[in-house]
TORVEX-343065 format. One record per residue: residue number from 0; x negated, z, y of N, C-alpha, C, CB in turn; chain; residue in three letters. Coordinates in Angstrom, 1 decimal. Last residue first. Glycine has a CB too. Example, Ala and Ser with C-alpha at 12.3 -4.5 7.8 and 13.67 -1.06 7.14 Angstrom:
(1; (-12.8; 7.1; -2.2); (-13.7; 7.1; -1.1); (-12.9; 7.9; 0.0); (-14.1; 5.7; -0.6); 'A'; 'SER');
(0; (-13.2; 7.8; -5.7); (-12.3; 7.8; -4.5); (-13.2; 7.8; -3.3); (-11.3; 9.0; -4.5); 'A'; 'ALA');
//
This chain:
(62; (36.2; -18.8; 17.9); (37.1; -19.2; 16.8); (38.5; -18.7; 17.1); (36.6; -18.7; 15.5); 'A'; 'LYS');
(61; (34.2; -17.9; 19.5); (35.1; -18.9; 20.1); (36.1; -19.4; 19.1); (34.3; -20.0; 20.5); 'A'; 'PHE');
(60; (32.9; -16.0; 17.9); (33.4; -15.6; 19.2); (34.4; -16.6; 19.7); (32.3; -15.4; 20.2); 'A'; 'ALA');
(59; (31.9; -17.6; 15.8); (32.9; -16.5; 15.5); (33.6; -16.1; 16.8); (32.2; -15.3; 14.9); 'A'; 'LEU');
(58; (30.1; -19.1; 17.2); (31.2; -19.8; 16.5); (32.3; -18.8; 16.2); (30.7; -20.4; 15.2); 'A'; 'TRP');
(57; (28.3; -17.2; 18.1); (29.0; -18.0; 19.1); (30.2; -18.6; 18.4); (28.1; -19.0; 19.7); 'A'; 'ALA');
(56; (27.2; -16.3; 15.6); (28.0; -15.4; 16.5); (28.8; -16.1; 17.5); (27.0; -14.5; 17.2); 'A'; 'VAL');
(55; (26.0; -18.8; 14.8); (27.1; -18.1; 14.0); (27.9; -17.1; 14.8); (26.5; -17.4; 12.8); 'A'; 'GLY');
(54; (24.1; -19.2; 16.8); (25.2; -20.2; 16.6); (26.4; -19.5; 15.8); (24.7; -21.4; 15.8); 'A'; 'VAL');
(53; (22.5; -16.9; 16.3); (23.2; -17.1; 17.6); (24.3; -18.1; 17.5); (22.2; -17.6; 18.7); 'A'; 'VAL');
(52; (21.7; -17.4; 13.7); (22.5; -16.2; 14.0); (23.2; -16.4; 15.3); (21.6; -15.0; 14.0); 'A'; 'ILE');
(51; (20.2; -19.8; 14.1); (21.4; -19.8; 13.2); (22.3; -18.6; 13.4); (20.9; -19.8; 11.7); 'A'; 'VAL');
(50; (18.2; -18.8; 15.8); (19.1; -19.8; 16.2); (20.4; -19.9; 15.4); (18.4; -21.2; 16.2); 'A'; 'VAL');
(49; (16.9; -17.0; 14.0); (17.5; -16.5; 15.2); (18.5; -17.5; 15.8); (16.4; -16.3; 16.3); 'A'; 'ALA');
(48; (16.0; -18.8; 12.0); (16.9; -17.8; 11.7); (17.6; -17.2; 12.9); (16.2; -16.6; 10.9); 'A'; 'VAL');
(47; (14.2; -20.3; 13.6); (15.3; -21.0; 13.0); (16.4; -19.9; 12.6); (14.8; -21.8; 11.7); 'A'; 'VAL');
(46; (12.3; -18.3; 14.3); (13.1; -18.9; 15.3); (14.3; -19.6; 14.8); (12.2; -20.0; 16.1); 'A'; 'VAL');
(45; (11.3; -17.6; 11.7); (12.0; -16.6; 12.5); (12.8; -17.2; 13.6); (11.0; -15.7; 13.1); 'A'; 'GLY');
(44; (10.1; -20.0; 11.0); (11.3; -19.5; 10.2); (12.0; -18.5; 11.0); (10.8; -18.9; 8.9); 'A'; 'VAL');
(43; (8.1; -20.1; 12.9); (9.1; -21.1; 12.8); (10.3; -20.7; 12.1); (8.5; -22.4; 12.2); 'A'; 'ILE');
(42; (6.6; -17.7; 12.2); (7.2; -17.9; 13.5); (8.3; -18.9; 13.5); (6.2; -18.2; 14.6); 'A'; 'LEU');
(41; (5.8; -18.4; 9.6); (6.7; -17.3; 9.8); (7.4; -17.3; 11.2); (5.9; -16.0; 9.7); 'A'; 'GLY');
(40; (4.1; -20.5; 10.2); (5.3; -20.8; 9.4); (6.3; -19.6; 9.6); (4.9; -20.9; 7.9); 'A'; 'VAL');
(39; (2.1; -19.1; 11.6); (2.9; -20.2; 12.3); (4.1; -20.5; 11.5); (2.0; -21.4; 12.4); 'A'; 'ARG');
(38; (1.1; -17.3; 9.8); (1.8; -16.8; 10.9); (2.6; -17.9; 11.6); (0.9; -16.1; 11.9); 'A'; 'PRO');
(37; (-0.1; -19.4; 8.0); (0.9; -18.4; 7.6); (1.7; -17.8; 8.7); (0.3; -17.2; 6.9); 'A'; 'GLY');
(36; (-2.1; -20.8; 9.0); (-0.8; -21.5; 8.9); (0.3; -20.5; 8.5); (-0.8; -22.6; 8.0); 'A'; 'SER');
(35; (-4.3; -19.2; 8.7); (-3.8; -19.4; 10.1); (-2.4; -20.1; 10.0); (-4.8; -20.2; 10.9); 'A'; 'SER');
(34; (-5.0; -19.3; 6.1); (-4.4; -18.1; 6.6); (-3.8; -18.3; 7.9); (-5.4; -17.0; 6.6); 'A'; 'ALA');
(33; (-6.5; -21.7; 5.6); (-5.1; -21.6; 5.2); (-4.3; -20.4; 5.8); (-5.0; -21.6; 3.7); 'A'; 'GLN');
(32; (-8.6; -21.5; 8.5); (-8.3; -21.8; 7.1); (-6.8; -21.7; 6.9); (-9.1; -20.9; 6.2); 'A'; 'GLN');
(31; (-10.4; -22.6; 11.4); (-9.3; -22.0; 10.8); (-9.0; -22.4; 9.3); (-8.0; -22.2; 11.6); 'A'; 'PRO');
(30; (-14.0; -22.9; 10.8); (-12.8; -23.0; 11.5); (-11.7; -22.4; 10.8); (-12.5; -24.5; 11.8); 'A'; 'GLY');
(29; (-16.6; -22.9; 9.9); (-15.6; -23.5; 9.0); (-14.3; -23.7; 9.7); (-15.4; -22.7; 7.7); 'A'; 'SER');
(28; (-18.2; -21.6; 11.7); (-18.3; -23.1; 11.6); (-17.2; -23.7; 10.8); (-19.6; -23.5; 11.0); 'A'; 'GLN');
(27; (-17.7; -18.9; 11.2); (-17.3; -19.5; 12.5); (-17.4; -21.0; 12.5); (-18.2; -19.0; 13.6); 'A'; 'SER');
(26; (-18.6; -18.6; 8.6); (-17.2; -18.4; 8.9); (-16.8; -19.0; 10.2); (-16.9; -16.9; 8.9); 'A'; 'ALA');
(25; (-21.4; -19.0; 9.0); (-20.6; -19.9; 8.1); (-19.1; -19.8; 8.4); (-20.9; -19.6; 6.7); 'A'; 'GLU');
(24; (-22.0; -16.9; 10.7); (-22.2; -18.3; 11.2); (-21.4; -19.3; 10.3); (-23.7; -18.7; 11.1); 'A'; 'ASP');
(23; (-21.5; -14.8; 9.0); (-20.7; -14.9; 10.2); (-20.8; -16.3; 10.8); (-21.2; -13.9; 11.3); 'A'; 'VAL');
(22; (-23.4; -15.3; 7.0); (-22.0; -15.2; 6.6); (-21.1; -15.4; 7.9); (-21.6; -13.8; 6.0); 'A'; 'PHE');
(21; (-25.8; -15.1; 8.4); (-25.5; -16.3; 7.7); (-24.0; -16.4; 7.4); (-26.3; -16.5; 6.5); 'A'; 'ALA');
(20; (-25.6; -12.4; 9.1); (-25.6; -13.4; 10.2); (-25.3; -14.8; 9.6); (-27.0; -13.5; 10.9); 'A'; 'ARG');
(19; (-25.8; -11.2; 6.6); (-24.6; -11.0; 7.4); (-24.5; -12.1; 8.5); (-24.6; -9.6; 8.1); 'A'; 'PHE');
(18; (-28.4; -11.9; 5.8); (-27.3; -12.4; 5.1); (-26.0; -12.3; 5.9); (-27.2; -11.6; 3.7); 'A'; 'MET');
(17; (-29.9; -10.6; 7.8); (-30.0; -12.0; 7.7); (-28.8; -12.6; 6.9); (-31.3; -12.5; 7.1); 'A'; 'GLN');
(16; (-29.2; -8.0; 7.2); (-28.9; -8.5; 8.5); (-28.9; -10.0; 8.5); (-29.9; -8.0; 9.5); 'A'; 'THR');
(15; (-30.2; -7.6; 4.6); (-28.8; -7.7; 4.8); (-28.4; -8.2; 6.2); (-28.2; -6.3; 4.6); 'A'; 'SER');
(14; (-32.7; -7.5; 3.5); (-32.4; -8.7; 4.2); (-30.9; -8.8; 4.5); (-32.7; -9.9; 3.3); 'A'; 'GLY');
(13; (-33.6; -5.2; 2.4); (-32.6; -5.9; 1.6); (-32.3; -7.3; 2.2); (-31.4; -5.2; 1.4); 'A'; 'ALA');
(12; (-35.4; -4.1; 4.3); (-35.9; -4.5; 3.0); (-34.9; -5.3; 2.2); (-36.2; -3.2; 2.2); 'A'; 'PRO');
(11; (-36.0; -4.6; 7.4); (-34.8; -4.6; 6.7); (-35.1; -5.1; 5.3); (-33.8; -5.6; 7.4); 'A'; 'ASP');
(10; (-37.6; -3.0; 10.1); (-37.8; -3.5; 8.8); (-36.4; -3.5; 8.1); (-38.9; -2.8; 8.0); 'A'; 'TYR');
(9; (-36.8; -4.0; 13.5); (-36.8; -3.0; 12.4); (-36.9; -3.6; 11.1); (-35.6; -2.0; 12.5); 'A'; 'ASN');
(8; (-36.5; -5.7; 15.5); (-37.8; -5.7; 14.9); (-37.9; -4.6; 13.8); (-38.9; -5.5; 15.9); 'A'; 'GLY');
(7; (-33.9; -5.8; 16.3); (-34.8; -5.0; 17.1); (-36.2; -5.0; 16.5); (-34.3; -3.6; 17.3); 'A'; 'GLN');
(6; (-32.7; -7.3; 14.3); (-32.7; -7.9; 15.6); (-33.7; -7.1; 16.6); (-31.4; -7.9; 16.2); 'A'; 'PRO');
(5; (-34.9; -6.9; 11.4); (-33.6; -6.9; 12.1); (-33.8; -7.3; 13.5); (-33.0; -5.5; 12.1); 'A'; 'GLY');
(4; (-36.9; -8.8; 9.2); (-36.8; -7.8; 10.3); (-35.4; -8.0; 11.0); (-37.9; -8.0; 11.3); 'A'; 'GLN');
(3; (-37.7; -9.1; 5.8); (-37.1; -9.6; 7.0); (-37.1; -8.5; 8.0); (-35.7; -10.2; 6.8); 'A'; 'THR');
(2; (-39.5; -10.2; 3.1); (-39.3; -9.1; 4.0); (-38.8; -9.6; 5.3); (-40.7; -8.3; 4.2); 'A'; 'ASN');
(1; (-37.7; -12.2; 0.7); (-38.7; -12.0; 1.7); (-38.4; -10.8; 2.6); (-38.8; -13.3; 2.6); 'A'; 'ALA');
(0; (-37.2; -11.4; -2.7); (-36.7; -11.7; -1.4); (-37.7; -11.4; -0.3); (-35.4; -10.9; -1.1); 'A'; 'MET');
//
């Protein structure tokens, strides 16, 4: 592996700074993945459940 230098010019024998930067750049370019749809689905399910509960309570109150 090539001898690399960190952002301040410090010697980085493992090249970990360069690998980390490549990882961060790759993650930022790939955009949102499957994980971002999880909270959205949970929010939709929560809203639907809340509406069903409100309708059920209203139905029982006016029965």
